[in-house]
Each structure stands twice: as structure tokens, then as C-alpha cells.
C-alpha positions in Angstrom: 6.6 -25.4 -1.8 8.0 -28.9 -1.2 11.1 -27.8 0.7 10.5 -26.4 4.2 14.0 -25.9 5.4 14.2 -22.1 6.1 17.9 -22.1 5.1 17.1 -23.6 1.7 14.2 -21.2 1.2 16.5 -18.2 1.5 19.3 -20.0 -0.3 21.7 -19.9 2.7 24.1 -22.2 4.5 23.5 -22.3 8.3 25.2 -19.3 9.9 24.8 -17.2 13.0 25.3 -14.0 11.0 22.0 -12.2 11.1 23.1 -9.6 8.5 23.7 -12.4 5.9 20.2 -13.7 6.7 18.7 -10.2 6.3 20.5 -9.6 2.9 19.3 -13.0 1.6 15.8 -12.1 2.7 15.9 -8.8 0.9 17.2 -10.4 -2.3 14.3 -12.9 -2.2 11.8 -10.1 -1.7 13.1 -8.3 -4.7 12.8 -11.5 -6.8 9.4 -12.8 -5.6 7.3 -9.8 -4.3 3.8 -10.1 -5.8 3.8 -6.5 -7.0 6.4 -7.4 -9.6 3.8 -9.8 -11.2 0.7 -7.6 -11.3 0.2 -8.1 -15.1 -0.1 -11.9 -14.6 -2.8 -12.8 -12.1 -1.8 -16.5 -11.9 1.9 -15.6 -11.2 0.8 -13.0 -8.7 -1.1 -15.6 -6.7 1.9 -18.0 -6.8 4.3 -15.3 -5.7 2.0 -14.3 -2.8 2.2 -17.9 -1.5 6.0 -17.8 -2.1 6.3 -14.6 -0.1 4.5 -16.2 2.9 7.1 -19.0 3.0 10.0 -16.5 2.5 8.7 -14.4 5.4 8.2 -17.5 7.5 11.8 -18.6 6.8 13.1 -15.1 7.7 11.1 -15.1 10.9 12.4 -18.6 11.9 16.0 -17.8 11.2 16.0 -14.4 12.9 14.4 -16.0 16.0 17.2 -18.6 16.3 19.5 -19.0 13.3 21.3 -22.0 14.6 18.5 -24.3 15.6 16.0 -23.3 12.9 16.1 -26.6 11.0 13.0 -28.7 9.9 12.2 -31.8 11.9 11.6 -34.8 9.6 8.7 -36.1 11.6 6.8 -32.8 11.5 7.6 -31.9 7.8 4.4 -33.4 6.3 2.0 -31.9 8.8 3.7 -28.5 9.2 1.9 -25.3 8.2 3.0 -21.7 8.6 1.9 -20.1 11.9 -0.6 -17.2 11.6 1.3 -13.8 11.3 -0.7 -12.4 14.2 0.9 -14.7 16.7 2.3 -12.5 19.5 5.0 -15.1 20.3 6.7 -14.3 17.0 6.7 -10.5 17.3 9.4 -9.7 19.9 12.0 -12.0 18.1 11.8 -10.8 14.5 13.9 -7.9 13.1 12.5 -5.5 10.5 14.6 -6.2 7.3 14.6 -2.6 6.2 15.5 -0.8 9.5 17.0 -3.6 11.5 14.7 -2.9 14.4 12.4 -5.2 16.3 9.2 -5.9 14.3 6.0 -5.0 16.1 3.5 -5.9 13.3 3.2 -7.7 10.0 1.9 -6.6 6.6 -1.7 -7.6 6.2 -1.1 -8.8 2.6 2.4 -10.4 2.5 3.2 -10.7 6.2 6.4 -8.8 5.9 7.8 -7.8 9.4 7.2 -4.1 10.2 8.8 -1.9 12.8 7.6 1.6 14.0 10.1 3.2 11.6 8.3 1.7 8.6 6.1 4.2 6.7 3.2 1.8 6.7 3.5 0.6 10.3 0.2 2.2 11.5 -1.7 0.8 8.5 0.0 -2.6 8.8 1.2 -2.4 5.2 4.7 -2.8 3.8 6.1 -0.1 1.6 5.0 -2.0 -1.5 1.4 -2.4 -0.5 1.2 1.0 1.2 2.0 2.6 -2.2 -0.6 0.3 -3.9 -3.2 1.4 -1.3 -2.3 5.1 -1.9 -2.6 4.7 -5.7 -6.0 3.0 -5.3 -7.2 5.8 -2.9 -6.3 8.6 -5.4 -7.6 6.6 -8.3 -11.1 6.3 -6.6 -11.0 10.0 -5.7 -10.2 11.1 -9.3 -12.8 8.7 -10.8 -15.5 10.0 -8.4 -14.8 13.7 -8.8 -14.1 13.9 -12.5 -16.9 11.4 -13.1 -19.4 13.7 -11.5 -18.2 16.6 -13.6 -18.4 14.5 -16.8 -21.8 13.3 -15.8 -23.2 16.8 -15.5 -21.8 17.8 -18.9 -23.2 14.6 -20.6 -26.6 15.0 -18.9 -26.7 18.6 -20.1 -26.1 17.5 -23.6 -28.6 14.7 -23.6 -31.3 16.9 -22.1 -30.9 20.2 -24.0 -30.1 22.5 -21.1 -29.6 26.2 -21.8 -25.9 27.2 -21.7 -26.5 29.2 -18.6 -28.1 26.3 -16.8 -25.1 24.0 -17.7 -22.6 26.6 -16.5 -24.4 27.2 -13.2 -24.6 23.4 -12.7 -20.9 23.1 -13.2 -20.1 26.0 -10.9 -22.4 24.5 -8.3 -20.6 21.2 -8.5 -17.2 23.0 -8.3 -18.4 24.9 -5.2 -19.3 21.6 -3.5 -15.8 20.3 -4.2 -14.4 23.6 -3.0 -16.2 23.2 0.3 -14.6 19.8 0.8 -11.2 21.2 -0.1 -11.4 24.3 2.1 -12.4 22.1 5.1 -8.9 20.7 5.0 -7.5 24.1 5.9 -9.9 24.8 8.7 -9.5 28.5 9.8 -7.6 29.5 6.7 -10.3 27.9 4.6 -13.0 29.8 6.4 -11.2 33.1 5.8 -10.7 32.3 2.1 -14.4 31.4 1.9 -15.4 34.8 3.4 -13.0 37.2 1.9 -11.7 35.7 -1.4 -14.1 36.0 -4.4 -15.0 32.8 -6.1 -12.9 30.9 -3.5 -15.2 27.9 -3.6 -15.0 27.5 -7.3 -11.3 28.0 -7.3 -10.9 25.5 -4.5 -13.0 23.0 -6.5 -10.8 23.4 -9.5 -7.7 23.0 -7.4 -9.2 19.8 -5.9 -9.7 18.3 -9.3 -6.1 19.2 -10.3 -4.6 18.0 -7.0 -6.4 14.6 -7.1 -5.2 14.0 -10.7 -1.6 15.1 -10.0 -1.4 12.9 -6.8 -2.7 9.9 -8.8 -0.1 10.4 -11.5 2.6 10.9 -8.8 1.7 7.6 -7.0 1.4 5.8 -10.3 5.0 6.7 -11.0 6.3 5.1 -7.8 7.3 1.7 -9.0 8.0 -0.7 -6.2 11.7 -1.4 -5.8 
């Protein structure tokens, strides 16, 4: 980026109206967020760099909208300050909830406030959904991959049908133990008093992981 005037980066004329600054920032985020360019790796990298400058401009203008103008003598040597700088945190407002930002997204440096869904993970809403999709994808690939591996292995090595079935049931029981652990006391009761609870819980875990992955994949970033 050759122009480092924060007003020009956000496409604004100098104004003390922080709401105008916030709306201009949100408009730029919708245009340049890297998640909108996932199919083009080169464009994705370009937009990541663009978002860093957009976030820097928003930070500068929300800190002091009147005096946030570039100094000609510093323009050539200026570089964006690291997002972890504590001096920036108290001044910046979250663009989504209009509260004081207490953290920044680890990927795109978007300001985050405690009301943001990804505040504890230090991820903006876009990258939080991306992390959740990746989490469920790995879970599905691991759990279903293990089941498929057992079936393929049983076919390559001519196991008896009973051996194959017992192997599948054993694998489902292991998944069921992992699933019932989530419910603690109820899971222990189900294990003790409900017949085939481990196998049923294993089947449910396979279904739940797949449905969660499909659900997260349908959440297209706004």
C-alpha cells in the first residue's frame, strides 16, 4: 500500500464522527476480508495485508480522529505497530459492539471486545467460524477414517464376518466411551443401565460430528 493516510485508507474525509468511521471500517471489512478470497491463494494473501492496513487505519482514527494524519517526514519509514501493543488497546472501539476493545484477532488484527464471540480465543467472527469448521473436519476425518480403515482392512485380510462385526462394534464402543464422558454422571448411568449404550453413543458421535461439520460449513462469513 503506497498511501498511508488513514482517512484515505477508509475512504473518508476528516471528521470527528466516530460512527462514520465505524461504518466506513465495516464496509471495508466486507470488501477486503481474506475469507472472501479463499479460492484464490494469491488474492487471499493480498487481502490479509490489506486488512492489516484497514485495521491500523481504524485504530488510528478511533484513537484520535482529528489529528490522525500522516507526517510526511515519517511516511517512508513508517511501519504498522504490532497488534499486541498495550498502548493501543484502551483507545480502540470494537466495530461490531461499539465497546472498548481488549484484544485483537490473531489472524487479521480486528479489534475485539468481551462481547465478541471469539474474544477468549482471540479470533474475529470470521476466523472463529473457520477454526470451528477445521475442528469438526478433523474430528470427522479421524472418526470416520478409523471406521473405514477397519472395514478396508477386514476386506484385504479375509476376516470372518463375525470378526469384522465385532471389530466394528469394539470401535463404536470406544467412540461411545468418549461421547458418554461428555455427560459425566448421566453418561455413567447410561453405561450401566442402558443396553448397548456404548455402541449407540458411538453411532451418535459419528452422526453428531458429521452434522456439526455440515452446519459449520454452511455458515458463510458475512
